FIKERO-742785 format. One record per residue (C-alpha): y, z, x; residue number from 1. Coordinates in Angstrom, 1 decimal, padded with zeros to 4 digits. Each point is the difference from the previous one (the first is absolute). Example, Ala and Ser with C-alpha at 12.3 -4.5 7.8 and 13.67 -1.06 7.14 Angstrom:
% FIKERO-742785
[rec [-004.5; 007.8; 012.3]; 1]
[rec [003.4; -000.7; 001.4]; 2]
***
This chain:
% FIKERO-742785
[rec [-000.1; -000.1; -000.2]; 1]
[rec [003.5; -000.4; 001.6]; 2]
[rec [003.1; 001.6; -000.6]; 3]
[rec [003.2; -001.6; -000.5]; 4]
[rec [002.7; 000.6; 002.8]; 5]
[rec [002.3; 000.9; -002.6]; 6]
[rec [-002.0; 002.7; -001.4]; 7]
[rec [-000.6; 001.6; 003.6]; 8]
[rec [003.5; 000.2; 000.4]; 9]
[rec [000.6; 001.8; -003.3]; 10]
[rec [-002.7; 002.5; 000.6]; 11]
[rec [001.3; 000.8; 003.4]; 12]
[rec [003.5; 000.0; -001.6]; 13]
[rec [-000.9; 002.2; -002.4]; 14]
[rec [-002.0; 002.6; 002.3]; 15]
[rec [003.5; 000.1; 002.2]; 16]
[rec [002.0; 000.5; -002.8]; 17]
[rec [-002.2; 002.9; -001.5]; 18]
[rec [000.3; 001.7; 003.7]; 19]
[rec [-003.7; -001.0; 000.7]; 20]
[rec [-001.3; 003.6; -001.0]; 21]
[rec [-002.5; 001.6; 002.0]; 22]
[rec [-002.9; -001.9; -002.7]; 23]
[rec [-002.1; -002.3; 001.4]; 24]
[rec [001.6; -003.6; -000.8]; 25]
[rec [-001.8; -003.3; 001.0]; 26]
[rec [000.8; -003.6; -000.6]; 27]
[rec [-002.2; -002.9; -000.4]; 28]
[rec [-000.8; -001.9; 003.3]; 29]
[rec [001.0; -003.3; -000.1]; 30]
[rec [-000.9; -002.6; 002.4]; 31]
[rec [003.7; -001.5; 000.1]; 32]
[rec [002.5; 001.5; 002.1]; 33]
[rec [002.6; 001.6; -002.2]; 34]
[rec [003.5; -000.2; 002.0]; 35]
[rec [003.2; 001.1; -001.8]; 36]
[rec [003.3; 000.0; 001.2]; 37]
[rec [001.3; 002.7; 001.9]; 38]
[rec [002.0; 002.6; -001.9]; 39]
[rec [001.9; 002.5; 000.8]; 40]
[rec [-000.6; 003.6; -000.6]; 41]
[rec [001.4; 001.6; -003.0]; 42]
[rec [003.3; 001.8; 000.6]; 43]
[rec [001.2; 002.9; -001.9]; 44]
[rec [003.3; 000.0; -001.6]; 45]
[rec [001.9; 003.0; 001.0]; 46]
[rec [002.9; 001.2; -001.9]; 47]
[rec [003.3; -000.8; 001.8]; 48]
[rec [000.8; 002.9; 002.6]; 49]
[rec [003.4; 001.5; -001.3]; 50]
[rec [002.8; -000.4; 002.3]; 51]
[rec [001.3; 003.6; 001.6]; 52]
[rec [002.7; 001.7; -001.6]; 53]
[rec [003.2; -001.0; 002.0]; 54]
[rec [001.6; 002.6; 002.6]; 55]
[rec [003.0; 001.2; -001.0]; 56]
[rec [002.2; 000.9; 003.0]; 57]
[rec [001.2; 003.4; -000.7]; 58]
[rec [002.7; -000.1; 002.2]; 59]
[rec [002.7; -001.8; -001.9]; 60]
[rec [-001.2; 002.0; -003.3]; 61]
[rec [000.5; 003.2; 001.9]; 62]
[rec [003.4; -000.9; 001.3]; 63]
[rec [001.5; -001.1; -003.5]; 64]
[rec [-001.5; 002.9; -001.3]; 65]
[rec [001.7; 002.4; 003.0]; 66]
[rec [003.1; -002.2; -000.9]; 67]
[rec [-000.1; 001.0; -003.6]; 68]
[rec [-000.7; 003.6; 000.9]; 69]
[rec [002.7; 000.7; 002.3]; 70]
[rec [002.7; -002.2; -002.1]; 71]
[rec [-001.1; 002.9; -003.1]; 72]
[rec [000.1; 003.0; 002.3]; 73]
[rec [003.3; -001.1; 001.2]; 74]
[rec [001.3; -000.9; -003.6]; 75]
[rec [-001.4; 003.4; -001.6]; 76]
[rec [001.5; 002.1; 002.9]; 77]
[rec [003.8; -001.3; -000.7]; 78]
[rec [-000.8; 000.5; -003.9]; 79]
[rec [-001.1; 003.4; 000.8]; 80]
[rec [003.1; 000.5; 001.9]; 81]
[rec [002.1; -000.9; -002.9]; 82]
[rec [-001.7; 002.2; -002.1]; 83]
[rec [000.1; 003.0; 002.1]; 84]
[rec [003.6; -000.3; 000.6]; 85]
[rec [000.9; -000.8; -003.9]; 86]
[rec [001.9; 002.7; -001.8]; 87]
[rec [-000.5; -001.0; -003.6]; 88]
[rec [-002.3; -002.0; -001.9]; 89]
[rec [002.5; -003.3; 000.3]; 90]
[rec [-000.2; 000.2; 003.9]; 91]
[rec [-004.1; 000.1; -000.6]; 92]
[rec [-000.7; -003.0; -001.5]; 93]
[rec [001.0; -002.5; 002.6]; 94]
[rec [-002.5; 002.1; 001.9]; 95]
[rec [-002.6; -000.3; -002.5]; 96]
[rec [000.7; -003.6; -000.6]; 97]
[rec [-000.1; -000.5; 003.8]; 98]
[rec [-004.0; 001.2; -000.4]; 99]
[rec [-000.5; -002.2; -003.0]; 100]
[rec [001.6; -002.7; 001.9]; 101]
[rec [-002.3; 000.8; 003.3]; 102]
[rec [-003.2; -000.2; -002.0]; 103]
[rec [001.2; -003.5; -001.5]; 104]
[rec [000.3; -001.2; 003.6]; 105]
[rec [-003.2; 001.6; 001.1]; 106]
[rec [-002.0; -001.5; -003.2]; 107]
[rec [001.3; -003.4; 000.8]; 108]
[rec [-000.7; 000.4; 003.8]; 109]
[rec [-003.7; 001.2; -000.6]; 110]
[rec [-000.4; -002.9; -002.8]; 111]
[rec [000.7; -002.7; 002.9]; 112]
[rec [-002.5; 001.2; 002.2]; 113]
[rec [-003.5; -001.3; 000.3]; 114]
[rec [-002.3; 003.0; -000.2]; 115]
[rec [-003.7; -000.4; 000.7]; 116]
[rec [-002.3; -000.3; -002.9]; 117]
[rec [-001.3; 003.3; 000.5]; 118]
[rec [003.7; 002.2; -000.1]; 119]
[rec [000.4; -001.5; -003.5]; 120]
[rec [-000.7; 003.5; -001.6]; 121]
[rec [001.8; 001.8; 002.5]; 122]
[rec [003.6; -002.5; -000.4]; 123]
[rec [-000.2; 000.3; -003.6]; 124]
[rec [000.3; 003.8; 000.2]; 125]
[rec [002.5; -000.3; 002.1]; 126]
[rec [001.7; -002.5; -002.0]; 127]
[rec [-000.8; 002.5; -002.9]; 128]
[rec [001.8; 002.7; 001.8]; 129]
[rec [003.0; -001.3; 001.2]; 130]
[rec [000.7; -001.6; -003.7]; 131]
[rec [-000.6; 003.2; -001.4]; 132]
[rec [002.6; 001.5; 002.6]; 133]
[rec [002.1; -002.6; -000.8]; 134]
[rec [-000.4; 000.7; -003.8]; 135]
[rec [001.3; 003.7; 000.5]; 136]
[rec [002.7; -000.6; 002.5]; 137]
[rec [001.4; -002.5; -002.4]; 138]
[rec [000.0; 002.1; -002.8]; 139]
[rec [001.9; 002.6; 002.0]; 140]
[rec [002.4; -002.3; 001.1]; 141]
[rec [000.6; -001.1; -003.7]; 142]
[rec [000.7; 003.9; -000.7]; 143]
[rec [000.0; 002.1; 002.7]; 144]
[rec [000.2; 003.0; -002.3]; 145]
[rec [-003.4; -000.9; -002.0]; 146]
[rec [-001.9; 002.7; -000.3]; 147]
[rec [-003.2; -001.7; -000.7]; 148]
[rec [-002.7; 002.7; 001.3]; 149]
[rec [-002.4; -003.5; 000.7]; 150]
[rec [002.3; -001.3; 002.7]; 151]
[rec [-000.9; 002.7; 002.7]; 152]
[rec [-003.7; -000.5; -000.7]; 153]
[rec [000.2; -003.5; 000.4]; 154]
[rec [001.7; -000.2; 003.3]; 155]
[rec [-002.6; 002.7; 001.2]; 156]
[rec [-002.7; -002.1; -001.2]; 157]
[rec [001.5; -002.9; 001.5]; 158]
[rec [000.5; 001.3; 003.3]; 159]
[rec [-003.6; 001.3; 000.0]; 160]
[rec [-001.6; -003.3; -001.0]; 161]
[rec [002.9; -002.0; 002.2]; 162]
[rec [-001.9; 002.3; 003.1]; 163]
[rec [-003.0; -000.3; -000.7]; 164]
[rec [-000.3; -004.0; -000.6]; 165]
[rec [002.8; -000.4; 003.0]; 166]
[rec [-002.7; 002.1; 002.2]; 167]
[rec [-002.8; -002.2; -001.0]; 168]
[rec [001.7; -003.7; 000.6]; 169]
[rec [001.4; 001.8; 003.6]; 170]
[rec [-003.3; 000.9; 000.8]; 171]
[rec [-001.6; -003.5; -000.7]; 172]
[rec [003.2; -001.6; 001.8]; 173]
[rec [-000.7; 001.9; 003.3]; 174]
[rec [003.5; 001.7; -000.7]; 175]
[rec [000.6; 003.7; 000.1]; 176]
[rec [-000.4; 002.6; -002.8]; 177]
[rec [003.6; -000.2; -001.9]; 178]
[rec [002.4; 002.9; 001.2]; 179]
[rec [000.5; 002.3; -002.7]; 180]
[rec [002.0; -000.8; -002.5]; 181]
[rec [-000.4; -003.7; 000.2]; 182]
[rec [-001.7; -002.9; -001.3]; 183]
***
């Protein structure tokens, strides 16, 4: 009995496709030589290797943050000098406004900095603290005699939140911890 070369090739291909299990597989012997075109072994398709996250150069980020921080500290010191020399609510109002304005400048400066993704939570906390401080100072600037009992609480919370976030940001950027009190 002669077996067609096509059948032999189909049986061999089936054995290869099933992984040539350990059970004995036999092919019907033929008298004709079976020649097949050489084929390349199957290649596995691997998923593409993801590109590594780009490395962010922290030096310009740190420099921009430090410039914002130094400017905010200087502005706060100037505002505090106005408040310390004020002898009336009318004289204190410009000092409160200076604090609010300084917070606005700091908020804009922080928004202009491209922070690494892993600092986004700390930056958001820092911004929220600045905004809380700014709102309280703007309220006092509008009416320095305001006796709202929450103002002092909001200022204390803003200071604690700002310090915690600033400490984390500075540590991540390789900067020294903030001075007391400072952003």
